[in-house]
N, C-alpha and C positions, 0 to 999 in steps of 0.2 A: 130437835137434835140437842144433845147435851155436850157442852164444852166445859170440861173439868177445870180448865185454867181460868175461867171467868168467875170471879168472886162477887157475889151480890151482897151488898151491905144494907142492912135494915137500919134506916136512920130514925125510925120512930122511937121516941123517948130516949134518944141518945143525945145528951146535951153537948158533948164534944163534937159530934157530927154536925149539929145545928150551928155551933159556933164556927166550924170550918166552912160550912156552906155560906154563912153570912160574910165571912172573910173573903171567900171567893167572889161573892157578889160585889163586895166593896172594891175589890181589885178591878173588876169589870167597870164599875162606876168611875174609878180613878183613871182608867185608861180612856174611857169615853170623854171625861173632862179634859184630859190632856190633848186629845185630838180636837175637841171643840175649840179650845184656846188656840191651838195651832192653825185651825181652819181660818181664824180671824187674821192672824199675823203672817202666815207663811206663803200664801199663794203667789204673791209677787216675786219673791225670791226663788220659789220653785220654778216658776215660768222662766225667769232669767237664767237659772241654771240649766234648764232644759234647752234653751236657745244656744248656750255655749256648746253643749254636747252635740246638738244638731248641726251647728256650724262645723265642728270637727269632723263629724261623720260624713257630711255632704262633701267635704274637701278630701275625703279619702283618708282621714286621720283616725285616731282611736281614742277611746276613753279608758284610762287606767284607774284602778281603785285600790285603796289601801286602808287599813285600820287594824286594831288589835282586839283579840278575844271575840266577843259578839260582833264587834264592828268589822273584824276580818271576815266573819261569816256573811255579814251584809255585803261586803265588797265582792265576795265570791258569788253571792246570790245575784247581784246586779250584773256582773260580768256575764254570768250564765244566761240571764234574761236577754242581754244584748246579742250574744253570740248565737244562741239557739233561737229562742223566741220568747215573747211575753204572751199576749193573747191573740196576736195577729199572725197569720201565715205570711212571712216575708223573707227576703234574703238575709243572710247572716250579717250582723253588724260587729264592728271591731271593738270588743270589750275585753279587757285584760285585768285580772286580779293580781296584784303584786304580793299576795299572801300565800301562794300555793306551792312554790318551788322550795322544798325543804333544803335541798343542797345549796341553793343560792342564799337562802335566809341564814342558814347555820354557818356557812363559810364567811359571809360578811360579818355576822355577829362575832364569830371567833377571831377572824383576822383583823377586824377593825373595831366596830362597836355596834351594839344593838340599835343605837340611834340612827345608824346608817343603812339599815336593811331595806328601806324603801327608797331613800334618796339615791343610792347608787344605781338602783334599777331605773329610776326616773332619768338619771343622767345617761345611762347606757341604752335604754330602750325608747325614751321619749324623744319626740321631735317637735319643733315649733308648730303650733296649731293643734296639737293634741289637747285633751282635757284630762286633768287629774281630779278624781273624786276622793277627797281626803275625809275620813270619818273618825270622829273622836267625840264621845258623849260629853266628856269634861272640857274638851278644848285644850287639854294639857299634855297630850301624848307627844313626847320628845321626838320619836321617830316619824310621826306624822308631820310635825312642824318642820323637820329637816327635809322631808319629801316636798313640802310646799316651797321651801327655799330653793331646792333644786329645780322645781318647776319654773319658778320665777327666772332663774338664770337661763332657761332654755325657751322662754316665751311660750310656755304651756299654760293654757287656761286652768284656773283653779276653782273648784266648787268644794265648799266645806260643809259637812253635816256635823253640827255640834249641838250643845245644850247648855243649861245652867247660865253662866254669865259669859260664855264664849271662851273663857280661859286665856292662856298665853297665845294660842293660835290667833285669836281675834285681833291681837295687837300687831300682828305681822302680815296682815292681808293688804293687798293693793286695791286701789279703787276699781280695777277691772275684775277682781275676784268676786265671787258670790258666796255669801255665808247663809246657810239655812239653819238658824238657831232655834231649837225647840224650847218653848217657854215652860220649862219644868226643871225641878231640882232632883228628880228621881231618875236614876240611871235606867231602871226598867221601863219607865214611861217614855223616856227619851228614845230608847231603842225601839219601842213599839211604834212611835211616831216616825222614826227613821225608816222603818220598813214601808210604811204607807207613803212616805215621801218618795222612796225609790220606785214604788209602783206608779206613782203620779208621773215621775220622770219617764218611766218606760212607756206609759200611755201617751205622753206628749210626743216622745220620739217616734213611736209607731204611727201616731195620727198625722204627724207632719211629713214624715218621710214616705209613708205608704198609706195615705188616707183611704178610708173605706168609701165606696160610692154611696151616695144618699139614695 
């Protein structure tokens, strides 16, 4: 069968294509290296973060998630995995992304400040015992930091996904908070590890709340 929209590229004797293939392979290698480094240093903090979320869900509370750009997409991804399912057929879990309501986001940004778009939602929707998943690859997102401050005032658990040196956010965390800081300086590599971390959390939550029979 012929598909006219599929273009087949002959890479033989094409130096630019060879260079691009090598570059792609290098990106795979860089991503693998970032994950291997993270495998050494992150499991304890991932497990601790999962326990905070499990405690919230067992108590009938919820997990809220926020972030900007690619981190907003990760927040939505995680909330969807909780509310719908990850890999296990089980009842719905209370996951809420604070990044999806355009009317809420734009009204807060317009009437107050963009730095308040998550914090006001945390104050309005969050209750003691909830967990906030705050995602910032740099650790310097002002609106994520304000959301963390809001969570602290309401006795909401805080889990932070960050990278690099942890940024400003790392300076404002309480002892009861959990930071999962990816050991990388590359935003792309940090985001790739963040996705794996989120899947680790999903697996931990499913396995503890709805363990599969052996």
